[in-house]
C-alpha positions in Angstrom: 3.2 -0.4 20.7 6.2 -2.8 21.0 7.9 -4.9 18.4 6.4 -8.0 20.1 2.9 -6.9 19.3 1.3 -8.0 16.1 0.1 -5.1 14.0 -3.1 -5.7 12.1 -4.2 -3.8 9.1 -7.3 -1.7 9.8 -10.3 -0.8 7.7 -10.2 2.5 5.7 -13.1 4.1 7.6 -11.0 4.1 10.8 -8.0 5.9 9.2 -6.9 9.0 11.2 -8.0 12.3 9.9 -6.2 14.4 12.4 -3.0 14.9 10.5 -1.1 12.1 12.1 1.0 9.8 9.8 0.4 6.1 9.2 1.2 3.4 6.8 -1.4 2.9 4.0 -2.1 0.3 1.4 -3.4 1.9 -1.7 -2.7 -0.7 -4.4 1.1 -0.6 -4.6 2.9 -3.8 -3.7 4.3 -1.9 -0.7 2.8 0.3 2.0 3.3 4.1 1.8 3.5 6.8 4.4 0.2 8.8 4.5 -1.8 11.4 6.4 -5.0 13.3 5.9 -5.0 16.6 4.2 -7.9 18.6 5.5 -7.6 21.4 2.9 -7.9 19.0 -0.1 -10.2 16.5 1.7 -7.9 13.7 0.6 -5.1 11.6 1.8 -1.6 12.7 0.9 1.0 9.9 0.3 4.8 9.9 0.2 5.9 7.5 -2.4 9.6 6.6 -2.9 10.8 7.1 -6.5 14.3 6.5 -8.0 15.8 8.1 -11.0 19.1 7.4 -12.7 21.4 10.4 -13.0 24.7 9.8 -14.7 24.3 6.1 -14.0 23.8 6.6 -10.3 20.5 6.1 -8.3 18.8 9.4 -7.3 16.1 8.6 -4.8 13.4 11.1 -3.9 9.8 11.2 -2.5 6.9 12.1 -4.6 3.6 13.3 -3.0 0.4 12.1 -4.4 -3.2 12.8 -3.3 -5.7 10.0 -3.1 -9.4 10.2 -2.6 -11.0 8.5 0.4 -12.0 5.5 -1.6 -8.4 4.7 -2.7 -7.3 3.7 0.8 -7.5 -0.1 1.0 -6.1 -0.6 4.5 -4.0 1.3 7.1 -1.9 0.6 10.2 -0.1 2.8 12.8 3.6 3.2 12.2 5.3 0.7 14.6 7.4 2.1 17.4 11.1 1.4 17.2 13.1 0.1 20.1 15.7 2.8 21.0 18.3 0.5 22.6 
């Protein structure tokens, strides 16, 4: 997929369940990185969090598991131009 192509959100039923990563809409005001976790039979999400430590930002990712019904929409991760 090129940056010129318009990426459309897809329906939850068509989300990959092969372990590949994608962008997911699950109710946050932003999309999150997600993939299917076969062992738990749920999607696993990587959600960016930020703490303050000694007055400085300390970003980290928090993993969350969401049931199949929590996924609202998804899209493939757009390819980047490597110019």
